[in-house]
N, C-alpha and C positions, 0 to 999 in steps of 0.2 A: 558505493551507492548507498542511499538511505531511502528505503521505501517501507511503508506506504506514505510516510509524512515527508515534509520538506520538498514538496513537489509543485510548488507554485509555477516554476518555469515549465514543467511538463504540461501544465494546464494552458500555458500560453500557446503551445504548439497543438495540443489536443484538448480543447476545452471539455469535451464530453467525458474524458477519462479522469477528471478531477472533481471532487465535491467542493463546490464554491460556497463557503459558509461565511456568516457574519460573526461567528463566535471567535472571541479571542480570550486569552487568559494571561494573567500576570506572568506566568512562567514562559510564555512564548517570547523568544529572543527577537523575532522579527515577523513581519507579515508572511514571509516565506515558510515559517514553521507551521502555520495553521492549516492550509489546504492538505487534503489527503487523497490518494488515488481512490477511484471508485471501483470496488471489487465486483459490482453488479454488471459491469460492462466487459464484454469479450475484448473490446479494443484495448482495455487496460492491460490485459495479460498478453495480447499480441505485441504491444509496444514493449512491455517489460521483457518479454522473451527475446526480442531482437536486441535490446540494449544489453541484456545479460550475455547473449552470445557474442556480441561485439567486445564487451569487456573481457570475457573469458579468452577470446582470441588474442587480445593484446597483452594480457598479463599471464605469464606462465605459472604463477603460484598455484598451489593446490587449493588455496583458500579464496573465498569470495565473501566479502563482508557486506551484509545487506542492511545494517543499521537496525531498523524495526523499533526504534525507541521514539519517544516524544510524539506519539500519535495522539492528536486531539480527538478523543472519542466523541466529544460534544459536537464536533464538526459533522461527523457522520450522523449523529442523532438529530441534527437540524434538517437533514435531507429526508423528507417523507417518503419519496419513491424508494430510496435505498433501504430505509427501515422496513417498508412494506415488502420489498424483495427478500430481505433477510428473514423476516418473520415467515414468509411463505416457504422458505427453505428450512425453517426450524433452527436458525442460527442463534443460539444463546449459549452463554457461558456464565455460570454463577448468577443466573437471572438477568444478565446484561446482553442485550442484542448487539450492542457495539463491540463488546468483547468477543462475541461469537463471529462477528464480521472480521475482526482482526485475525482470529484463528483461521478462518476460511482463507483469507488473503495469504497468510503465511504458508499454509499447506499447499496452496496453488503455486506460489512462487518457489517453494522448496522442490516441487515437482518439475519446475522448469530448469532448475539448476542441476539436478541429478544427471540428466543426459550429457551435461557439459563436462562431467568428470571433476567437478569442484566440490569442496567441502564448505558448507555455509558457516559463517560466523555471524552471530547477532549480538547486539548490545546486551 
């Protein structure tokens, strides 16, 4: 799996859990690289939890790779509601709200993996 980026297809099924932005960068390999999951939505973590549980049940490895690279922070920064939510929670890292959002997302997802008995690998 690779979250929170590379999630355009997730947004096709659950539009509310993906930040739909117009931002693109030269480093994006495809349009699928740009959207990112929306950490301000409980739905996001409910779906991620179910997918993680399904993956953990199918693959007996002790490791679960979650990617976590190539997140287009500028995409999150385009979403005024997400940025307001993050500011209300005091999510900043090194002066960047988007980096704070990323850390929040990762901490929540790591908390979902722990009960599955897996060790997380990130890029």
